[in-house]
N, C-alpha and C positions, 0 to 999 in steps of 0.2 A: 867286734861285729855289731852292727846296728839292727840287723833283721834276723829273725828266727822263724823257722818253719816247724810246726809241730803237727803230727798226724797220729790218729789212733791206730793201734795194732789191729789189723784186719785178719781174720781167719777165713781162709777159703782158697780156691784154686787161683794161682797167679799166672798171668799171661803177659807177654810183651808184644807190642804191635809197632813195627817199624814202618814209617810213612815218609814218602817224599812229596813235598808240596811245591807247586809251581803256580804262582799268581792266584792262590786261594783254592786251587784244585788239588785235593789230597788223594794220592795213590798209595794203597797199602802194598808194601814190598814183601813183608813177611809177618806171620803171626807165630809166636813161640809159646809153648807151655812149659812151665818150670816143674821139674820133678824134685820135690823137697821131701826129705826123710829125716827121722831122728837119727843122731849119730854122736858118739863120743860124749854122751851126757847132755848134749844140746837138744832142744825140742825139735829143731830141724837144721839141716844143712842143704845147700843147693847141690843136688846129686847130678842132675843133667838138665839140658835144655833141648827140647825137640820141636821141630816144625809142627804146626798144628793145622788141621783141616777138619774140624769136628763141629759139634753142637755149639751154638752161640756165636758162630763166626760173624753173621750179619750184625748181631747185637753189639759185639765187641768193636767191630770196624766202624759202625755208625756212631757209637759213643765217642770213639777217638776223633772222628771227623768233626762232630759237633763241638767237642772240647777244643780242638784246634781253631775252629771258627770263633768260638767264644773268646779265645785268647788272642784273636786277630793275627794268627800265624799264617802267613801267605806264602812264604818261601823257605825252603831248606829241608833238612832231614831231621826227623824226630824219632826218639825211642820212648815209647809210652808204656807204662806198666799199670796193669789193672788186676785187682783181686776181686773175683766174684764171690760174694758172701752168701748168696741165696740161690 
């Protein structure tokens, strides 16, 4: 492998935002919230994923749209994961 991606471990609430993009217009199809809990000696496991319609919706969706624009993604389906740390 010639390329490596490294990211810091973020602690916070994790969300997934599924988006469909057509000619640069991004439509949010679903927003999910991850339910993570300690189990079997691990600090967390993914226990469940639930559809989300709560606080920070506009902030989450707008952030994803801006990110897709910055990456020049104009067409396709994306699954975006965000961890709110504050």
